[in-house]
N, C-alpha and C positions, 0 to 999 in steps of 0.2 A: 609596550611602554618600557622606557628605560628607568632603571633604579635611580632614585633621587629626584624624579620629576613627578608632578601631579597632573600631567597631561595625559589624555587618552584619545587615541585616534580611532576613527571608524575602521574596521577591518577592510582589507581589499576584497573585491569580488572579482575573481579571475575566471574568465571564460576560455575554454580550450575546445577547439573544433578542428575538423579535418576530414577528408574523404575516408570512407571505409578502406582499410588497408594502409593508411598513412602512418599508423603506429601511435595515434593520439592517446590511447588508453595507457600504453607503456610510459609515455612522457608525462601523463597526468600523475602516474605513480612516482615518477622522478620528482615532480613538484611537491608531492605530498611527503617526500622524505625530508623536506625542509621543516624545521621546527616552526610552530605557529601557524600551521595550515590545517584545514579540515576539508573532507570531501562532502559533496551532496550525494544523496541517493535518489535516483529518479524512480518514478512510478511508471509501470507499463502494464498493458493488458495482454501482451504476448505471452504464450505459454512458457513456463519455466523449463529450462533444459536440465538434463539429468544431473550435471555437476554444479548447478547454481543453487545458492541458498538465498532465500528471501531476506532482504535487508542488507546484503553485502554489496552487490552490484546494482540490483534493482529491488524495489518493493513490487511484488506481483499482485495486481488487483483485478477484479472483474470489471467488465464494461460498466455495470451499474454503479460500482464503487467509484470508478473514474468519473462518470457523469455527475455523481453527487459532489465530488471534489471540485469539478468545474463550476457547478452551480453555486457552491459556497465561496468561490473565489480563492481556493486553496493553493492555486498554482502561480508560481513566478513566471513560468512559461510552460506551454504545452502545445502539442501538435497531434492532429489526427490525420493519418494517411489513408486515403480512400482504398478500401480493399485490404488494408493492412491493420496494424495495431496502433494504439495511442501511447504517447510518452509525455511525461510532464515532470517538472521540478517543483516540489512543494515549497511554499514560502517558509515553512518552518525551519529550513536549513539556513536561510538568511537570518531569521530571528535568533537561531542558536549561535550563528557566527558572531552576531553583534553582542549577544549576551556573554559569550566566552572570550571575545576578543581575538578570535582566530580568523585568518584569511580564508575565505571560502573559495573552493575550486569546483567549477561547474564543467562537466564534460557533456556538451550539448551540440546539436547540429546548427547549421547556419540559420535556419528558420528560428530556432530557439534563441540564438545569439541576438538576432534582430529584435526580438521581443524584450530581452533583458536590457539591451542597450537603450531601448526606448524608455523603459521604466527606471533604469539605473544608469544614466549617462556617464557616471563616474567609474563604472565597471571597466575592466581592461580585458581585451579579447586577444587571444593568441591563436593563430592559424597554423596548423601542422601540414606542411606541404611535402608530398612525395618527391623524390629526386627526378623522376621521369614517369611518363605514362607507362612505359614498358615495365619499369620496376613495380609500379602499382599493380599492373595486371599480373605480374609474376607472384607478388605477395598474395593476391586474391586467389589465384589458382593453387598456390602452395597450401592454402588452408584445406583444400579438398572438401569443402562444405557446400559449394554452390555449383549449379548447372551453368552451362555456357550462357543461357538466357539471363540468368541472375547476375553473372559477372558483367555482361554487356550493360545491364541496367545500372549496376554500381559504377561502372566506368563513365557512363553518360551523366549520372548524378555528380560524379567527381568533377567532370568538366564544368558543370553548371555552378558548383560550389566554388571552384577555383576562379571562375570568371567574375564572381561578385565579392570575393573575400575582402577586397580593398575598401568596400563600402562600410564594413562593420568592424574590421580587425585592426588593432594597433600594432601588432607584432606578427612576424612570420618566421617560423623555424623550419628549415629544410631537414627532414629526417632521412638522411642518407646513412648515417652511422648513429646508432641509438645512444651510444655513450656521449658523443660530442653534442648531439641534439639535446640530450638530457641536461648537459651542462649549460647549454644556451638557454633552455627553458628556466632552469633554476636561476641563472644570472639575470634574466628579465625580472623575476620576482624580487631578487635582492636589490636590483637597481630601483625598482618602484618603491621599495621600502625606504631607500635612501634619498628619494627625491627631495628637493628643497621645499616643495609645497607640503609634503608630509612631515618634514623635520621642522617646519616653521614654528609650531607650538613649543617644541622643545627648545628651539633657539630663543624664542621670546621669554620662556621661563628662565633660561640660563642668564640672559641679559638682565632680567629683573633681579636676579640674585646678587648682581654686582652693586645695585643701588645707584640712584642718581643718574645723571646724563652728562656727557661731555659738553 
């Protein structure tokens, strides 16, 4: 809200997705450098890795705790992957965003983005695209975390995500260079904040202050 007005806009809900290895987490951090933004913290049932602290990147919960949250309707979106672990975004972050007036940034996959778009059509989704398949594979192998079978699975999933991104996403950032891609992501948020639709209440308030009509 701009000083001198009594208008208050609903915060933006920003979805950021992309294939594993696309660099979406880094670009989310670039967006969060903008004043007036806040992250959501997803819940997951996967084991915590040695360097991870609960509540920073994820809240680590048991399967029973996750099931209870699903039963209570606590999630804005969630997914269960057969044979893998569950992930979900608690609704409390949306409530906190609206209470604080901060734009909410969700780092979620395509499946989660589809759920949020259905519930919140006004949300804005940004897809992070790798510059090439070869570069994506190079990044995945450079992590030295996954076996060939897992890398092949991630590449296959990346193809599926890229194939459908146009169905759910409003913007696409190609992450070839992280600095320029970060500037693009930040520019998208800035442009959204300056859109005529979002500035309309401020314009109307300003016009009213002039009094009367031509």
